[in-house]
C-alpha positions in Angstrom: 23.4 10.6 4.5 25.9 7.8 4.6 27.1 5.3 7.3 30.2 7.5 7.5 28.0 10.6 8.4 26.4 8.5 11.0 29.7 7.4 12.5 31.0 11.0 12.4 27.9 12.2 14.3 28.3 9.2 16.8 31.9 10.3 17.4 30.9 13.9 17.9 28.3 12.9 20.5 30.1 10.2 22.2 33.7 11.6 22.2 33.3 15.4 21.9 30.5 16.4 24.0 27.8 17.2 21.4 24.2 16.1 21.8 21.0 15.4 19.9 19.9 18.9 21.2 23.0 20.4 19.4 21.8 18.7 16.2 18.4 20.0 16.6 19.7 23.6 17.2 21.6 23.4 13.9 18.1 22.7 12.2 16.5 25.5 14.1 19.4 27.9 13.1 18.8 27.3 9.3 15.0 27.3 9.8 14.5 23.7 8.9 13.0 22.3 12.1 10.7 19.7 10.3 13.7 18.1 8.7 15.2 17.5 12.2 12.7 14.7 12.8 13.4 13.2 9.4 17.2 13.2 10.0 16.8 11.7 13.4 14.5 9.1 12.0 17.1 8.1 9.4 19.9 8.0 11.9 17.7 5.5 13.9 16.7 3.3 10.9 19.7 1.4 10.3 19.0 1.6 6.5 21.9 2.9 4.4 21.3 4.1 1.0 22.1 1.9 -2.0 25.8 2.1 -2.9 26.8 3.3 0.7 30.5 2.6 0.8 30.3 1.9 4.6 33.2 2.2 6.9 35.4 -0.8 6.1 37.8 1.4 4.0 38.5 3.6 7.0 38.2 1.4 10.1 39.5 -2.1 10.7 36.5 -3.2 12.7 33.7 -0.6 11.9 30.4 -0.6 13.8 27.4 -2.0 11.8 24.6 0.1 10.7 22.5 -1.7 13.3 25.0 -0.7 16.0 24.9 2.9 15.0 21.2 2.9 14.8 21.0 1.5 18.4 23.2 4.2 19.6 21.1 6.9 18.0 17.9 5.2 19.3 19.2 5.4 22.9 20.3 9.0 22.3 16.9 9.9 20.9 15.2 8.3 23.9 17.5 10.4 26.2 16.7 13.5 24.2 12.9 13.0 24.2 12.9 12.2 27.9 14.8 15.4 28.6 12.5 17.4 26.5 9.5 16.0 28.2 10.9 16.7 31.6 11.7 20.3 30.8 8.1 20.9 29.4 6.7 19.3 32.5 8.9 21.4 34.7 7.8 24.7 32.7 4.2 23.8 33.2 4.7 23.3 37.0 6.4 26.6 37.2 3.6 28.3 35.3 0.9 26.7 37.5 2.8 27.7 40.7 2.7 31.4 39.5 -1.1 31.2 39.0 
């Protein structure tokens, strides 16, 4: 993936109502759940590949790789917290039925 890909994903999430859960659903739909974790790790790494053209050609003041990574780290934390809350709620509901 490239910084442009990261920027596009950030735009989808911040401006168009998509979420990390939506991204996970795509990986589930194509039966590639294991690579979801790798993709999310890459988004949070701030380590573009060698020769990545960046965003300077398409934006006058583009976000840095670190700024994009900070965004994705915050979204990952939100996602993981939400997942943990849902699992805990499911367990409580199961225990109430017992």
